[in-house]
matplotlib code that plots the C-alpha trace (Angstrom):
import matplotlib.pyplot as plt

x = [110.1, 107.6, 107.7, 109.5, 107.3, 107.6, 110.8, 110.5, 112.5, 115.8, 116.4, 119.2, 121.4, 123.5, 127.1, 128.2, 131.1, 134.2, 135.2, 137.6, 134.7, 132.3, 130.0, 129.7, 126.7, 125.7, 127.1, 124.4, 125.1, 124.0, 122.0, 124.0, 122.5, 123.0, 123.8, 126.6, 124.1, 122.6, 126.0, 127.4, 124.6, 123.5, 124.5, 127.6, 129.0, 132.4, 134.2, 136.1, 136.5, 134.2, 130.6, 129.8, 126.4, 125.3, 122.6, 120.6, 117.9, 116.7, 118.0, 116.2, 115.3, 117.3, 120.2, 122.7, 120.8, 119.9, 123.7, 124.7, 122.1, 123.0, 126.7, 125.7, 123.7, 126.4, 129.2, 127.1, 127.0, 131.0, 131.5, 134.3, 132.3, 133.6, 131.3, 132.0, 130.2, 130.1, 131.4, 134.2, 135.6, 139.2, 140.6, 140.7, 136.9, 135.9, 137.5, 135.8, 132.5, 133.1, 133.1, 130.3, 127.9, 128.9, 125.9, 128.6, 129.1, 125.6, 126.5, 128.7, 128.3, 126.8, 129.7, 132.1, 129.8, 129.7, 133.6, 134.1, 132.0, 133.8, 137.0, 136.1, 134.6, 137.7, 140.1, 137.6, 137.5, 141.2, 142.4, 139.4, 136.6, 138.8, 141.3, 138.6, 136.9, 140.0, 140.4, 137.1, 135.1, 131.5, 131.6, 128.7, 128.7, 126.1, 125.8, 127.6, 127.2, 123.5, 123.4, 125.4, 122.9, 120.0, 121.4, 123.5, 122.3, 118.6, 118.6, 121.1, 120.0, 123.5, 122.0, 123.0, 125.4, 128.1, 127.8, 128.1, 131.3, 132.8, 132.3, 133.2, 136.6, 137.0, 136.2, 137.8, 134.5, 133.6, 129.9, 127.8, 126.7, 123.4, 121.9, 119.3, 116.9, 115.2, 111.9, 110.2, 107.4, 108.2, 106.7, 108.6, 112.1, 111.6, 111.3, 114.6, 116.6, 119.2, 117.8, 120.2, 120.3, 123.4, 124.0, 122.0, 119.2, 118.5, 117.9, 114.4, 111.4, 111.7, 115.2, 114.3, 111.6, 113.8, 116.2, 113.3, 112.1, 115.5, 115.9, 112.5, 113.5, 116.7, 114.7, 112.7, 115.4, 117.9, 115.5, 118.0, 120.5, 118.6, 115.9, 113.2, 112.9, 109.8, 111.4, 108.3, 108.1, 110.5, 114.1, 113.9, 111.0, 112.9, 115.9, 114.1, 112.9, 116.7, 118.1, 115.3, 116.4, 120.0, 119.4, 117.4, 119.8, 123.0, 122.4, 124.7, 122.5, 122.2, 125.4]
y = [92.5, 89.6, 86.4, 83.5, 80.3, 77.5, 75.5, 71.9, 69.0, 68.8, 66.2, 63.7, 63.3, 60.4, 62.1, 64.5, 66.9, 67.1, 70.2, 71.1, 71.3, 73.2, 75.7, 79.3, 81.3, 83.9, 87.3, 89.9, 93.6, 95.9, 98.8, 101.9, 104.1, 101.2, 102.3, 100.6, 98.2, 97.4, 97.0, 94.9, 92.5, 92.3, 88.7, 89.1, 86.0, 85.1, 85.6, 82.6, 78.9, 77.2, 78.1, 79.5, 78.9, 80.1, 79.3, 81.6, 81.7, 81.9, 79.7, 76.4, 76.7, 73.6, 75.2, 72.8, 69.7, 70.9, 72.0, 68.5, 67.0, 69.2, 68.4, 64.6, 65.1, 67.2, 64.8, 62.0, 64.0, 64.1, 67.6, 68.3, 70.1, 71.9, 72.8, 75.4, 77.7, 81.1, 82.1, 79.4, 77.1, 77.7, 77.3, 81.4, 81.4, 78.7, 80.6, 83.9, 81.8, 80.5, 84.4, 85.5, 82.7, 82.6, 83.8, 85.5, 88.1, 89.2, 92.9, 93.0, 96.2, 95.8, 97.4, 95.0, 92.3, 93.2, 93.6, 90.1, 88.5, 90.3, 89.3, 85.6, 86.0, 87.8, 84.8, 82.1, 83.7, 84.1, 80.7, 78.5, 79.8, 81.6, 78.8, 76.3, 78.4, 79.1, 75.3, 74.8, 73.5, 74.0, 75.7, 75.6, 78.0, 77.9, 81.8, 84.5, 88.3, 88.1, 86.9, 90.2, 92.5, 90.5, 90.3, 93.4, 95.7, 95.0, 93.1, 95.5, 98.6, 99.4, 100.0, 98.2, 100.5, 100.3, 96.6, 96.2, 98.4, 96.5, 93.0, 94.4, 95.3, 92.2, 89.7, 91.7, 92.0, 88.1, 87.2, 84.2, 82.9, 82.0, 82.6, 80.1, 81.5, 78.7, 80.0, 78.2, 79.4, 80.2, 77.3, 74.6, 76.7, 76.9, 73.2, 72.6, 74.8, 73.6, 73.4, 75.9, 78.8, 80.6, 84.2, 85.3, 82.6, 84.1, 87.6, 89.0, 88.5, 91.8, 91.5, 88.1, 89.9, 92.7, 90.0, 88.2, 91.4, 92.2, 88.8, 89.5, 92.8, 91.4, 88.7, 91.3, 93.6, 90.9, 88.2, 87.8, 86.2, 85.4, 82.5, 81.6, 78.0, 76.5, 74.8, 73.1, 69.2, 66.3, 67.1, 65.1, 67.2, 70.4, 69.1, 68.3, 72.4, 73.0, 71.1, 72.5, 76.2, 75.3, 73.6, 76.4, 79.0, 77.3, 74.0, 71.9, 68.8, 69.1, 70.5]
z = [68.0, 67.8, 69.9, 68.5, 67.6, 70.3, 69.8, 68.6, 69.7, 67.6, 65.0, 65.6, 62.8, 61.9, 62.3, 64.9, 64.7, 66.8, 68.4, 65.5, 63.2, 65.8, 64.0, 65.0, 66.1, 63.6, 64.2, 65.3, 64.6, 67.3, 66.5, 65.2, 68.4, 70.8, 74.6, 76.5, 78.1, 74.5, 72.7, 75.4, 75.7, 72.1, 71.8, 69.8, 71.3, 72.4, 68.9, 69.6, 68.0, 70.4, 71.7, 75.1, 76.7, 80.1, 82.4, 84.7, 86.9, 90.7, 93.2, 92.9, 89.4, 88.2, 86.3, 87.5, 86.7, 83.1, 82.5, 83.3, 81.0, 78.2, 78.6, 78.4, 75.3, 73.7, 74.5, 73.0, 69.8, 69.9, 71.2, 74.0, 76.7, 79.6, 82.5, 85.3, 87.5, 89.2, 91.4, 91.4, 88.7, 90.0, 93.4, 93.9, 92.5, 94.9, 97.9, 96.7, 96.5, 100.2, 101.4, 99.1, 100.3, 104.2, 106.1, 108.4, 106.0, 105.5, 106.1, 103.2, 101.1, 97.7, 95.7, 97.8, 96.6, 93.1, 92.9, 94.5, 92.0, 89.1, 90.3, 90.6, 87.0, 85.6, 87.0, 85.5, 82.0, 82.1, 83.3, 82.2, 79.8, 77.2, 76.7, 76.2, 73.8, 71.9, 71.7, 70.1, 73.2, 74.1, 77.4, 79.9, 82.8, 85.8, 86.1, 84.4, 83.9, 83.8, 87.4, 88.5, 86.7, 88.2, 91.7, 92.1, 89.5, 90.4, 93.5, 95.4, 93.3, 91.9, 88.4, 85.3, 83.7, 86.5, 86.5, 82.8, 82.7, 85.6, 83.9, 80.4, 82.0, 84.1, 81.2, 78.5, 76.8, 76.8, 76.3, 75.8, 72.5, 74.2, 77.7, 79.0, 81.6, 83.7, 84.8, 87.5, 90.0, 93.7, 95.4, 93.4, 93.7, 97.3, 97.9, 96.4, 98.3, 101.0, 104.8, 105.8, 103.2, 102.1, 102.4, 99.2, 99.7, 103.3, 101.7, 102.3, 100.0, 98.6, 97.4, 95.5, 94.0, 92.7, 91.5, 89.5, 88.1, 87.0, 85.2, 83.5, 82.2, 80.9, 79.2, 77.4, 76.4, 75.0, 73.8, 70.9, 73.2, 76.3, 75.9, 78.4, 79.3, 81.1, 83.9, 85.1, 84.8, 85.1, 84.5, 81.0, 79.8, 80.7, 79.0, 75.7, 75.8, 76.5, 73.5, 71.5, 71.8, 71.8, 68.3, 67.2, 68.1, 67.5, 65.5, 67.7, 67.3, 63.4, 62.5]

ax = plt.figure().add_subplot(projection="3d")
ax.plot(x, y, z, "-o")
ax.set_aspect("equal")
plt.show()
């Protein structure tokens, strides 16, 4: 597949739709001979009334900031926007998050880690994400299933197939309409991390190299759903790139 041309800054129309008028992303048919991984991640979208956008990247890439800026821009256009995060987003999810990121549990087995992420995700989807999408909202999520693929599938060496099967079951097949991978070089990322790293941030360099390699593999394999965002520069500059890609893929700024 050839590379997409660089996205341009989206136009600003005079009128903006409300959530009840929200447009849908075009349906993308998977290849007839698609494997489980290809079919599950083929960018088929949520299939619900709203739009589901996820943010991915290594720690310190600026996901949270860009998600907040996009939410602000979409609300200014009249959309109803829900922001959430993984793991977390519910009281149960936040409790699981505390366990997953606590350095005291550094010896947690990879399978237990994958199951805890899937448990938090299953509850978030049922209690928060699906209802919002059914209501026609734009849902923005800081991390989703691609994080499990990158961190547990590649980083922990569990492989993609088992992670996909687990999360297809956990989410009842709910996939994003668009995934934004924020790409920032290591020195800049490290400068943004907390002084006291959490359990995953404290993993060795080899682990983080595997995670990064996993993200880049996903980006190549699923470029019809996952779009790379150059995260260098000031937040406003990066946000212009984010909005350009969102407009190109989903036409939320000119619908």
